[in-house]
ROFI-327135 format. One record per residue (C-alpha): x, y, z; residue in three letters. Coordinates in Angstrom, 3 decimals, decimal comma. Example, Ala and Ser with C-alpha at 12.3 -4.5 7.8 and 13.67 -1.06 7.14 Angstrom:
<pts>
<pt><X>12,300</X><Y>-4,500</Y><Z>7,800</Z><res>ALA</res></pt>
<pt><X>13,670</X><Y>-1,060</Y><Z>7,140</Z><res>SER</res></pt>
</pts>
This chain:
<pts>
<pt><X>-0,060</X><Y>0,102</Y><Z>0,075</Z><res>UNK</res></pt>
<pt><X>2,756</X><Y>2,343</Y><Z>0,970</Z><res>UNK</res></pt>
<pt><X>4,399</X><Y>1,655</Y><Z>-2,590</Z><res>UNK</res></pt>
<pt><X>1,170</X><Y>2,533</Y><Z>-4,320</Z><res>UNK</res></pt>
<pt><X>0,648</X><Y>5,842</Y><Z>-2,527</Z><res>UNK</res></pt>
<pt><X>4,269</X><Y>6,728</Y><Z>-3,100</Z><res>UNK</res></pt>
<pt><X>3,743</X><Y>5,948</Y><Z>-6,833</Z><res>UNK</res></pt>
<pt><X>0,503</X><Y>8,219</Y><Z>-6,900</Z><res>UNK</res></pt>
<pt><X>2,412</X><Y>10,925</Y><Z>-5,254</Z><res>UNK</res></pt>
<pt><X>5,354</X><Y>10,622</Y><Z>-7,683</Z><res>UNK</res></pt>
<pt><X>2,668</X><Y>10,806</Y><Z>-10,686</Z><res>UNK</res></pt>
<pt><X>1,148</X><Y>13,756</Y><Z>-9,190</Z><res>UNK</res></pt>
<pt><X>4,442</X><Y>16,076</Y><Z>-8,765</Z><res>UNK</res></pt>
<pt><X>5,255</X><Y>15,075</Y><Z>-12,469</Z><res>UNK</res></pt>
<pt><X>1,829</X><Y>16,226</Y><Z>-13,890</Z><res>UNK</res></pt>
<pt><X>2,260</X><Y>19,444</Y><Z>-11,865</Z><res>UNK</res></pt>
<pt><X>6,172</X><Y>19,709</Y><Z>-13,058</Z><res>UNK</res></pt>
<pt><X>5,096</X><Y>18,814</Y><Z>-16,630</Z><res>UNK</res></pt>
<pt><X>3,115</X><Y>22,090</Y><Z>-16,755</Z><res>UNK</res></pt>
<pt><X>6,260</X><Y>24,218</Y><Z>-16,374</Z><res>UNK</res></pt>
<pt><X>7,711</X><Y>23,057</Y><Z>-19,857</Z><res>UNK</res></pt>
<pt><X>4,810</X><Y>24,695</Y><Z>-21,769</Z><res>UNK</res></pt>
<pt><X>4,705</X><Y>28,460</Y><Z>-22,050</Z><res>UNK</res></pt>
<pt><X>1,616</X><Y>27,985</Y><Z>-24,585</Z><res>UNK</res></pt>
<pt><X>-1,540</X><Y>25,977</Y><Z>-24,114</Z><res>UNK</res></pt>
<pt><X>-1,467</X><Y>22,824</Y><Z>-26,132</Z><res>UNK</res></pt>
<pt><X>1,655</X><Y>23,848</Y><Z>-27,411</Z><res>UNK</res></pt>
<pt><X>2,283</X><Y>20,245</Y><Z>-28,876</Z><res>UNK</res></pt>
<pt><X>-1,253</X><Y>20,032</Y><Z>-30,360</Z><res>UNK</res></pt>
<pt><X>-1,583</X><Y>16,859</Y><Z>-28,433</Z><res>UNK</res></pt>
<pt><X>-5,153</X><Y>17,423</Y><Z>-27,623</Z><res>UNK</res></pt>
<pt><X>-5,400</X><Y>16,371</Y><Z>-31,426</Z><res>UNK</res></pt>
<pt><X>-6,936</X><Y>19,767</Y><Z>-32,032</Z><res>UNK</res></pt>
<pt><X>-5,950</X><Y>23,680</Y><Z>-32,242</Z><res>UNK</res></pt>
<pt><X>-7,609</X><Y>24,281</Y><Z>-28,805</Z><res>UNK</res></pt>
<pt><X>-6,128</X><Y>27,024</Y><Z>-27,038</Z><res>UNK</res></pt>
<pt><X>-4,995</X><Y>28,797</Y><Z>-30,273</Z><res>UNK</res></pt>
<pt><X>-6,652</X><Y>31,399</Y><Z>-32,429</Z><res>UNK</res></pt>
<pt><X>-6,948</X><Y>30,708</Y><Z>-36,317</Z><res>UNK</res></pt>
<pt><X>-7,431</X><Y>33,644</Y><Z>-38,611</Z><res>UNK</res></pt>
<pt><X>-6,182</X><Y>34,746</Y><Z>-42,099</Z><res>UNK</res></pt>
<pt><X>-7,717</X><Y>36,402</Y><Z>-45,240</Z><res>UNK</res></pt>
<pt><X>-5,730</X><Y>36,737</Y><Z>-48,837</Z><res>UNK</res></pt>
<pt><X>-2,190</X><Y>37,494</Y><Z>-49,651</Z><res>UNK</res></pt>
<pt><X>-2,061</X><Y>40,677</Y><Z>-51,636</Z><res>UNK</res></pt>
<pt><X>1,847</X><Y>40,624</Y><Z>-51,871</Z><res>UNK</res></pt>
<pt><X>4,615</X><Y>41,525</Y><Z>-49,665</Z><res>UNK</res></pt>
<pt><X>5,506</X><Y>45,493</Y><Z>-49,192</Z><res>UNK</res></pt>
<pt><X>8,656</X><Y>46,577</Y><Z>-50,351</Z><res>UNK</res></pt>
<pt><X>11,682</X><Y>44,970</Y><Z>-51,621</Z><res>UNK</res></pt>
<pt><X>13,972</X><Y>42,237</Y><Z>-49,930</Z><res>UNK</res></pt>
<pt><X>14,976</X><Y>41,686</Y><Z>-47,543</Z><res>UNK</res></pt>
<pt><X>11,487</X><Y>41,146</Y><Z>-46,175</Z><res>UNK</res></pt>
<pt><X>10,334</X><Y>41,201</Y><Z>-42,606</Z><res>UNK</res></pt>
<pt><X>7,188</X><Y>41,450</Y><Z>-40,578</Z><res>UNK</res></pt>
<pt><X>6,618</X><Y>44,910</Y><Z>-41,605</Z><res>UNK</res></pt>
<pt><X>6,309</X><Y>43,574</Y><Z>-45,371</Z><res>UNK</res></pt>
<pt><X>3,610</X><Y>41,429</Y><Z>-44,307</Z><res>UNK</res></pt>
<pt><X>0,156</X><Y>42,533</Y><Z>-45,835</Z><res>UNK</res></pt>
<pt><X>-3,264</X><Y>40,725</Y><Z>-45,145</Z><res>UNK</res></pt>
<pt><X>-6,501</X><Y>41,376</Y><Z>-47,171</Z><res>UNK</res></pt>
<pt><X>-9,212</X><Y>40,853</Y><Z>-44,515</Z><res>UNK</res></pt>
<pt><X>-11,211</X><Y>37,769</Y><Z>-45,205</Z><res>UNK</res></pt>
<pt><X>-12,132</X><Y>34,264</Y><Z>-43,873</Z><res>UNK</res></pt>
<pt><X>-9,931</X><Y>32,259</Y><Z>-41,750</Z><res>UNK</res></pt>
<pt><X>-7,605</X><Y>30,401</Y><Z>-43,958</Z><res>UNK</res></pt>
<pt><X>-7,074</X><Y>26,570</Y><Z>-43,580</Z><res>UNK</res></pt>
<pt><X>-5,580</X><Y>24,891</Y><Z>-40,591</Z><res>UNK</res></pt>
<pt><X>-5,444</X><Y>21,351</Y><Z>-39,325</Z><res>UNK</res></pt>
<pt><X>-3,740</X><Y>18,845</Y><Z>-36,944</Z><res>UNK</res></pt>
<pt><X>-1,883</X><Y>15,940</Y><Z>-38,713</Z><res>UNK</res></pt>
<pt><X>-0,909</X><Y>12,795</Y><Z>-37,302</Z><res>UNK</res></pt>
<pt><X>1,598</X><Y>10,061</Y><Z>-38,506</Z><res>UNK</res></pt>
<pt><X>2,337</X><Y>10,006</Y><Z>-42,114</Z><res>UNK</res></pt>
<pt><X>4,243</X><Y>11,508</Y><Z>-44,870</Z><res>UNK</res></pt>
<pt><X>4,242</X><Y>14,711</Y><Z>-47,081</Z><res>UNK</res></pt>
<pt><X>3,971</X><Y>13,693</Y><Z>-50,891</Z><res>UNK</res></pt>
<pt><X>5,341</X><Y>17,316</Y><Z>-51,797</Z><res>UNK</res></pt>
<pt><X>8,240</X><Y>17,288</Y><Z>-49,243</Z><res>UNK</res></pt>
<pt><X>9,545</X><Y>13,650</Y><Z>-48,868</Z><res>UNK</res></pt>
<pt><X>12,263</X><Y>14,685</Y><Z>-46,316</Z><res>UNK</res></pt>
<pt><X>9,419</X><Y>15,600</Y><Z>-43,630</Z><res>UNK</res></pt>
<pt><X>8,412</X><Y>13,005</Y><Z>-41,266</Z><res>UNK</res></pt>
<pt><X>5,291</X><Y>13,478</Y><Z>-39,393</Z><res>UNK</res></pt>
<pt><X>4,560</X><Y>13,968</Y><Z>-36,458</Z><res>UNK</res></pt>
<pt><X>7,498</X><Y>16,161</Y><Z>-35,349</Z><res>UNK</res></pt>
<pt><X>6,985</X><Y>15,183</Y><Z>-31,735</Z><res>UNK</res></pt>
<pt><X>4,254</X><Y>13,552</Y><Z>-29,835</Z><res>UNK</res></pt>
<pt><X>1,536</X><Y>12,235</Y><Z>-31,928</Z><res>UNK</res></pt>
<pt><X>0,225</X><Y>15,261</Y><Z>-33,708</Z><res>UNK</res></pt>
<pt><X>1,715</X><Y>18,370</Y><Z>-35,710</Z><res>UNK</res></pt>
<pt><X>-0,181</X><Y>21,656</Y><Z>-36,589</Z><res>UNK</res></pt>
<pt><X>-0,445</X><Y>22,221</Y><Z>-40,485</Z><res>UNK</res></pt>
<pt><X>-0,740</X><Y>26,052</Y><Z>-41,235</Z><res>UNK</res></pt>
<pt><X>-2,620</X><Y>26,996</Y><Z>-44,677</Z><res>UNK</res></pt>
<pt><X>-2,476</X><Y>23,921</Y><Z>-47,231</Z><res>UNK</res></pt>
<pt><X>-1,722</X><Y>22,775</Y><Z>-50,521</Z><res>UNK</res></pt>
<pt><X>-4,550</X><Y>24,323</Y><Z>-52,440</Z><res>UNK</res></pt>
<pt><X>-4,488</X><Y>27,372</Y><Z>-53,948</Z><res>UNK</res></pt>
<pt><X>-6,147</X><Y>30,786</Y><Z>-54,188</Z><res>UNK</res></pt>
<pt><X>-3,752</X><Y>33,603</Y><Z>-52,642</Z><res>UNK</res></pt>
<pt><X>-4,958</X><Y>32,380</Y><Z>-49,127</Z><res>UNK</res></pt>
<pt><X>-3,198</X><Y>33,256</Y><Z>-46,140</Z><res>UNK</res></pt>
<pt><X>-3,623</X><Y>31,611</Y><Z>-42,710</Z><res>UNK</res></pt>
<pt><X>-2,477</X><Y>32,814</Y><Z>-39,361</Z><res>UNK</res></pt>
<pt><X>-2,296</X><Y>30,976</Y><Z>-36,075</Z><res>UNK</res></pt>
<pt><X>-1,680</X><Y>33,015</Y><Z>-32,940</Z><res>UNK</res></pt>
<pt><X>-1,599</X><Y>32,551</Y><Z>-29,016</Z><res>UNK</res></pt>
<pt><X>-0,821</X><Y>34,930</Y><Z>-26,280</Z><res>UNK</res></pt>
<pt><X>0,535</X><Y>33,599</Y><Z>-22,899</Z><res>UNK</res></pt>
<pt><X>2,495</X><Y>34,850</Y><Z>-19,883</Z><res>UNK</res></pt>
<pt><X>6,195</X><Y>34,132</Y><Z>-19,417</Z><res>UNK</res></pt>
<pt><X>6,940</X><Y>32,737</Y><Z>-15,894</Z><res>UNK</res></pt>
<pt><X>10,018</X><Y>31,694</Y><Z>-13,739</Z><res>UNK</res></pt>
<pt><X>9,194</X><Y>28,020</Y><Z>-14,856</Z><res>UNK</res></pt>
<pt><X>10,188</X><Y>28,883</Y><Z>-18,504</Z><res>UNK</res></pt>
<pt><X>13,778</X><Y>30,152</Y><Z>-17,187</Z><res>UNK</res></pt>
<pt><X>16,400</X><Y>27,679</Y><Z>-18,258</Z><res>UNK</res></pt>
<pt><X>18,935</X><Y>27,019</Y><Z>-15,507</Z><res>UNK</res></pt>
<pt><X>21,740</X><Y>26,608</Y><Z>-18,134</Z><res>UNK</res></pt>
<pt><X>21,751</X><Y>30,522</Y><Z>-18,545</Z><res>UNK</res></pt>
<pt><X>19,105</X><Y>31,895</Y><Z>-16,119</Z><res>UNK</res></pt>
<pt><X>17,067</X><Y>33,240</Y><Z>-19,194</Z><res>UNK</res></pt>
<pt><X>13,346</X><Y>32,385</Y><Z>-20,487</Z><res>UNK</res></pt>
<pt><X>13,466</X><Y>30,383</Y><Z>-23,631</Z><res>UNK</res></pt>
<pt><X>10,727</X><Y>29,547</Y><Z>-26,314</Z><res>UNK</res></pt>
<pt><X>11,513</X><Y>26,433</Y><Z>-28,311</Z><res>UNK</res></pt>
<pt><X>9,544</X><Y>25,040</Y><Z>-30,979</Z><res>UNK</res></pt>
<pt><X>9,960</X><Y>23,331</Y><Z>-34,633</Z><res>UNK</res></pt>
<pt><X>8,889</X><Y>24,406</Y><Z>-37,818</Z><res>UNK</res></pt>
<pt><X>9,068</X><Y>23,194</Y><Z>-41,601</Z><res>UNK</res></pt>
<pt><X>7,665</X><Y>25,091</Y><Z>-44,565</Z><res>UNK</res></pt>
<pt><X>6,809</X><Y>23,709</Y><Z>-47,565</Z><res>UNK</res></pt>
<pt><X>6,251</X><Y>26,121</Y><Z>-50,354</Z><res>UNK</res></pt>
<pt><X>5,592</X><Y>25,921</Y><Z>-54,181</Z><res>UNK</res></pt>
<pt><X>8,046</X><Y>27,797</Y><Z>-56,162</Z><res>UNK</res></pt>
<pt><X>6,356</X><Y>29,408</Y><Z>-59,310</Z><res>UNK</res></pt>
<pt><X>9,563</X><Y>31,743</Y><Z>-59,686</Z><res>UNK</res></pt>
<pt><X>7,240</X><Y>34,661</Y><Z>-59,418</Z><res>UNK</res></pt>
<pt><X>8,833</X><Y>38,043</Y><Z>-58,338</Z><res>UNK</res></pt>
<pt><X>10,039</X><Y>37,818</Y><Z>-54,690</Z><res>UNK</res></pt>
<pt><X>7,045</X><Y>39,870</Y><Z>-53,281</Z><res>UNK</res></pt>
<pt><X>4,583</X><Y>37,620</Y><Z>-55,027</Z><res>UNK</res></pt>
<pt><X>6,022</X><Y>34,210</Y><Z>-54,028</Z><res>UNK</res></pt>
<pt><X>4,558</X><Y>32,012</Y><Z>-51,349</Z><res>UNK</res></pt>
<pt><X>6,063</X><Y>32,399</Y><Z>-47,639</Z><res>UNK</res></pt>
<pt><X>6,059</X><Y>31,533</Y><Z>-44,066</Z><res>UNK</res></pt>
<pt><X>6,607</X><Y>33,997</Y><Z>-41,236</Z><res>UNK</res></pt>
<pt><X>6,857</X><Y>33,270</Y><Z>-37,354</Z><res>UNK</res></pt>
<pt><X>7,145</X><Y>35,981</Y><Z>-35,033</Z><res>UNK</res></pt>
<pt><X>7,233</X><Y>36,464</Y><Z>-31,008</Z><res>UNK</res></pt>
<pt><X>6,524</X><Y>39,941</Y><Z>-29,763</Z><res>UNK</res></pt>
<pt><X>6,180</X><Y>41,446</Y><Z>-26,437</Z><res>UNK</res></pt>
<pt><X>2,457</X><Y>42,377</Y><Z>-25,995</Z><res>UNK</res></pt>
<pt><X>3,290</X><Y>45,497</Y><Z>-23,699</Z><res>UNK</res></pt>
<pt><X>5,462</X><Y>47,385</Y><Z>-26,105</Z><res>UNK</res></pt>
<pt><X>4,960</X><Y>45,465</Y><Z>-29,598</Z><res>UNK</res></pt>
<pt><X>8,548</X><Y>44,756</Y><Z>-29,745</Z><res>UNK</res></pt>
<pt><X>9,928</X><Y>41,797</Y><Z>-31,668</Z><res>UNK</res></pt>
<pt><X>11,552</X><Y>39,177</Y><Z>-29,598</Z><res>UNK</res></pt>
<pt><X>12,221</X><Y>36,663</Y><Z>-32,579</Z><res>UNK</res></pt>
<pt><X>10,939</X><Y>36,298</Y><Z>-36,165</Z><res>UNK</res></pt>
<pt><X>11,872</X><Y>34,167</Y><Z>-38,931</Z><res>UNK</res></pt>
<pt><X>10,685</X><Y>34,648</Y><Z>-42,612</Z><res>UNK</res></pt>
<pt><X>11,589</X><Y>33,154</Y><Z>-45,992</Z><res>UNK</res></pt>
<pt><X>9,698</X><Y>33,017</Y><Z>-49,536</Z><res>UNK</res></pt>
<pt><X>9,811</X><Y>29,990</Y><Z>-51,505</Z><res>UNK</res></pt>
<pt><X>13,170</X><Y>29,950</Y><Z>-53,581</Z><res>UNK</res></pt>
<pt><X>14,540</X><Y>32,782</Y><Z>-51,322</Z><res>UNK</res></pt>
<pt><X>18,691</X><Y>33,115</Y><Z>-52,068</Z><res>UNK</res></pt>
<pt><X>20,592</X><Y>32,084</Y><Z>-48,934</Z><res>UNK</res></pt>
<pt><X>17,983</X><Y>29,753</Y><Z>-47,760</Z><res>UNK</res></pt>
<pt><X>18,933</X><Y>26,176</Y><Z>-48,079</Z><res>UNK</res></pt>
<pt><X>15,634</X><Y>24,957</Y><Z>-49,318</Z><res>UNK</res></pt>
<pt><X>15,343</X><Y>21,325</Y><Z>-50,528</Z><res>UNK</res></pt>
<pt><X>13,974</X><Y>20,161</Y><Z>-53,704</Z><res>UNK</res></pt>
<pt><X>10,529</X><Y>18,364</Y><Z>-53,193</Z><res>UNK</res></pt>
<pt><X>8,232</X><Y>16,986</Y><Z>-55,932</Z><res>UNK</res></pt>
<pt><X>7,592</X><Y>18,987</Y><Z>-59,175</Z><res>UNK</res></pt>
<pt><X>8,210</X><Y>22,577</Y><Z>-58,383</Z><res>UNK</res></pt>
<pt><X>7,881</X><Y>22,462</Y><Z>-54,434</Z><res>UNK</res></pt>
<pt><X>10,648</X><Y>23,291</Y><Z>-52,031</Z><res>UNK</res></pt>
<pt><X>10,722</X><Y>22,552</Y><Z>-48,424</Z><res>UNK</res></pt>
<pt><X>12,744</X><Y>22,966</Y><Z>-45,316</Z><res>UNK</res></pt>
<pt><X>13,085</X><Y>19,784</Y><Z>-43,050</Z><res>UNK</res></pt>
<pt><X>12,122</X><Y>20,511</Y><Z>-39,399</Z><res>UNK</res></pt>
<pt><X>14,172</X><Y>23,357</Y><Z>-37,824</Z><res>UNK</res></pt>
<pt><X>14,301</X><Y>23,665</Y><Z>-34,186</Z><res>UNK</res></pt>
<pt><X>14,244</X><Y>27,168</Y><Z>-32,800</Z><res>UNK</res></pt>
<pt><X>15,675</X><Y>28,080</Y><Z>-29,378</Z><res>UNK</res></pt>
<pt><X>14,617</X><Y>31,882</Y><Z>-28,786</Z><res>UNK</res></pt>
<pt><X>16,478</X><Y>33,335</Y><Z>-25,936</Z><res>UNK</res></pt>
<pt><X>14,197</X><Y>35,895</Y><Z>-24,076</Z><res>UNK</res></pt>
<pt><X>15,378</X><Y>38,734</Y><Z>-22,118</Z><res>UNK</res></pt>
<pt><X>15,383</X><Y>38,293</Y><Z>-18,489</Z><res>UNK</res></pt>
<pt><X>12,741</X><Y>41,057</Y><Z>-18,292</Z><res>UNK</res></pt>
<pt><X>10,202</X><Y>38,995</Y><Z>-20,064</Z><res>UNK</res></pt>
<pt><X>9,466</X><Y>36,975</Y><Z>-16,915</Z><res>UNK</res></pt>
<pt><X>5,805</X><Y>38,243</Y><Z>-16,040</Z><res>UNK</res></pt>
<pt><X>4,973</X><Y>39,638</Y><Z>-19,251</Z><res>UNK</res></pt>
<pt><X>2,857</X><Y>38,588</Y><Z>-22,197</Z><res>UNK</res></pt>
<pt><X>4,195</X><Y>37,342</Y><Z>-25,368</Z><res>UNK</res></pt>
<pt><X>2,216</X><Y>36,930</Y><Z>-28,614</Z><res>UNK</res></pt>
<pt><X>3,182</X><Y>34,100</Y><Z>-31,009</Z><res>UNK</res></pt>
<pt><X>2,168</X><Y>34,168</Y><Z>-34,683</Z><res>UNK</res></pt>
<pt><X>2,712</X><Y>31,848</Y><Z>-37,531</Z><res>UNK</res></pt>
<pt><X>1,676</X><Y>32,537</Y><Z>-40,964</Z><res>UNK</res></pt>
<pt><X>1,674</X><Y>30,530</Y><Z>-43,866</Z><res>UNK</res></pt>
<pt><X>0,504</X><Y>32,105</Y><Z>-47,361</Z><res>UNK</res></pt>
<pt><X>0,112</X><Y>30,975</Y><Z>-51,152</Z><res>UNK</res></pt>
<pt><X>1,384</X><Y>33,321</Y><Z>-53,774</Z><res>UNK</res></pt>
<pt><X>-0,448</X><Y>36,556</Y><Z>-54,372</Z><res>UNK</res></pt>
<pt><X>-1,259</X><Y>35,706</Y><Z>-58,005</Z><res>UNK</res></pt>
<pt><X>-3,385</X><Y>32,703</Y><Z>-56,404</Z><res>UNK</res></pt>
<pt><X>-1,891</X><Y>30,012</Y><Z>-58,569</Z><res>UNK</res></pt>
<pt><X>0,535</X><Y>28,502</Y><Z>-56,239</Z><res>UNK</res></pt>
<pt><X>0,394</X><Y>27,268</Y><Z>-52,505</Z><res>UNK</res></pt>
<pt><X>2,379</X><Y>27,429</Y><Z>-49,508</Z><res>UNK</res></pt>
<pt><X>2,061</X><Y>26,017</Y><Z>-45,824</Z><res>UNK</res></pt>
<pt><X>4,084</X><Y>25,309</Y><Z>-42,726</Z><res>UNK</res></pt>
<pt><X>4,098</X><Y>22,905</Y><Z>-40,102</Z><res>UNK</res></pt>
<pt><X>4,714</X><Y>23,517</Y><Z>-36,395</Z><res>UNK</res></pt>
<pt><X>5,190</X><Y>21,673</Y><Z>-33,372</Z><res>UNK</res></pt>
<pt><X>6,549</X><Y>21,539</Y><Z>-29,766</Z><res>UNK</res></pt>
<pt><X>5,936</X><Y>25,313</Y><Z>-28,519</Z><res>UNK</res></pt>
<pt><X>7,201</X><Y>25,397</Y><Z>-24,980</Z><res>UNK</res></pt>
<pt><X>10,058</X><Y>26,086</Y><Z>-23,124</Z><res>UNK</res></pt>
<pt><X>11,675</X><Y>22,534</Y><Z>-22,967</Z><res>UNK</res></pt>
<pt><X>13,808</X><Y>21,536</Y><Z>-25,959</Z><res>UNK</res></pt>
<pt><X>11,996</X><Y>19,903</Y><Z>-28,963</Z><res>UNK</res></pt>
<pt><X>13,259</X><Y>16,227</Y><Z>-29,230</Z><res>UNK</res></pt>
<pt><X>13,320</X><Y>13,783</Y><Z>-31,857</Z><res>UNK</res></pt>
<pt><X>16,482</X><Y>14,102</Y><Z>-34,190</Z><res>UNK</res></pt>
<pt><X>18,138</X><Y>17,285</Y><Z>-34,936</Z><res>UNK</res></pt>
<pt><X>17,225</X><Y>20,915</Y><Z>-35,869</Z><res>UNK</res></pt>
<pt><X>19,584</X><Y>22,938</Y><Z>-38,236</Z><res>UNK</res></pt>
<pt><X>22,130</X><Y>20,294</Y><Z>-37,920</Z><res>UNK</res></pt>
<pt><X>22,363</X><Y>20,692</Y><Z>-34,054</Z><res>UNK</res></pt>
<pt><X>21,561</X><Y>17,510</Y><Z>-31,958</Z><res>UNK</res></pt>
<pt><X>18,662</X><Y>18,118</Y><Z>-29,380</Z><res>UNK</res></pt>
<pt><X>17,768</X><Y>16,221</Y><Z>-26,325</Z><res>UNK</res></pt>
<pt><X>14,478</X><Y>14,382</Y><Z>-26,444</Z><res>UNK</res></pt>
<pt><X>11,969</X><Y>15,991</Y><Z>-23,983</Z><res>UNK</res></pt>
<pt><X>8,168</X><Y>15,373</Y><Z>-24,545</Z><res>UNK</res></pt>
<pt><X>5,881</X><Y>17,995</Y><Z>-25,011</Z><res>UNK</res></pt>
<pt><X>3,239</X><Y>18,150</Y><Z>-22,553</Z><res>UNK</res></pt>
<pt><X>-0,131</X><Y>16,616</Y><Z>-23,666</Z><res>UNK</res></pt>
<pt><X>-2,442</X><Y>18,704</Y><Z>-21,529</Z><res>UNK</res></pt>
<pt><X>-2,493</X><Y>22,519</Y><Z>-20,815</Z><res>UNK</res></pt>
<pt><X>-1,811</X><Y>24,196</Y><Z>-17,396</Z><res>UNK</res></pt>
<pt><X>-5,290</X><Y>23,752</Y><Z>-16,005</Z><res>UNK</res></pt>
<pt><X>-5,332</X><Y>20,106</Y><Z>-17,219</Z><res>UNK</res></pt>
<pt><X>-2,207</X><Y>19,425</Y><Z>-15,602</Z><res>UNK</res></pt>
<pt><X>-3,504</X><Y>20,737</Y><Z>-12,292</Z><res>UNK</res></pt>
<pt><X>-6,820</X><Y>19,076</Y><Z>-12,317</Z><res>UNK</res></pt>
<pt><X>-5,078</X><Y>15,704</Y><Z>-13,114</Z><res>UNK</res></pt>
<pt><X>-2,673</X><Y>16,198</Y><Z>-10,217</Z><res>UNK</res></pt>
<pt><X>-5,437</X><Y>17,161</Y><Z>-7,894</Z><res>UNK</res></pt>
<pt><X>-7,339</X><Y>13,875</Y><Z>-9,092</Z><res>UNK</res></pt>
<pt><X>-4,312</X><Y>11,611</Y><Z>-8,506</Z><res>UNK</res></pt>
<pt><X>-3,562</X><Y>13,187</Y><Z>-5,204</Z><res>UNK</res></pt>
<pt><X>-7,299</X><Y>12,590</Y><Z>-4,205</Z><res>UNK</res></pt>
<pt><X>-7,129</X><Y>8,805</Y><Z>-5,183</Z><res>UNK</res></pt>
<pt><X>-4,049</X><Y>8,469</Y><Z>-3,289</Z><res>UNK</res></pt>
<pt><X>-5,524</X><Y>9,850</Y><Z>-0,162</Z><res>UNK</res></pt>
<pt><X>-8,826</X><Y>7,792</Y><Z>-0,802</Z><res>UNK</res></pt>
<pt><X>-6,465</X><Y>4,566</Y><Z>-1,021</Z><res>UNK</res></pt>
<pt><X>-4,868</X><Y>5,695</Y><Z>2,264</Z><res>UNK</res></pt>
<pt><X>-7,925</X><Y>5,843</Y><Z>4,254</Z><res>UNK</res></pt>
<pt><X>-9,283</X><Y>2,478</Y><Z>3,007</Z><res>UNK</res></pt>
<pt><X>-5,786</X><Y>0,954</Y><Z>3,756</Z><res>UNK</res></pt>
<pt><X>-5,923</X><Y>2,321</Y><Z>7,482</Z><res>UNK</res></pt>
</pts>
């Protein structure tokens, strides 16, 4: 009986500790849904200005939310070097292979806490993995399909991290997919946030966009959002430790811990 109670208590502690790995609710999409995230979009009128493009170049014509889904195990027929899912059992797919100048956004706002501080450098980290799959029609750069990821401080709208690339962009090591498709294998991101970010809200936005001329598509896979390292292989050629992404959001973890603790207490009373 004592062994059973100790086991339940250990599981309860692990459930509570697991919540500290995820800045974002459902950051690994292990609820098999986009719960906790806001999907938006419209259409892509083209990027403003000339290369190099940044978030300031992104333009969105308001419209219906673009396509977004959660995918399980399988292979992408346009990107044979991508293995799905990235971690856990599910990965999110933002936008899709259909055309029409569509653009999809995925957003979530959350608060950085002390639990997100990496003891190795005493700074909060945001880690995740992404893999864009973009058709390359060789349009002008501002008309190409693209992807964009940005993390902002909500208080002052400052950019803490951003990553952008259009299909076939010079200097980006795209791999050749089937036909005119190009892609990047999953890339692990380790965005080191300033110490002042603890206690502040951050907003993460992911965009996948078709070409502005409407005939060619682009989308991006994302997974493993949290403060823990993304596991399962390498990112950008750098080995990473395999750390599981929590399957539940913080409230779910706390409820699970409370339920397990209550079960242990009931077992102890019956035993005595």
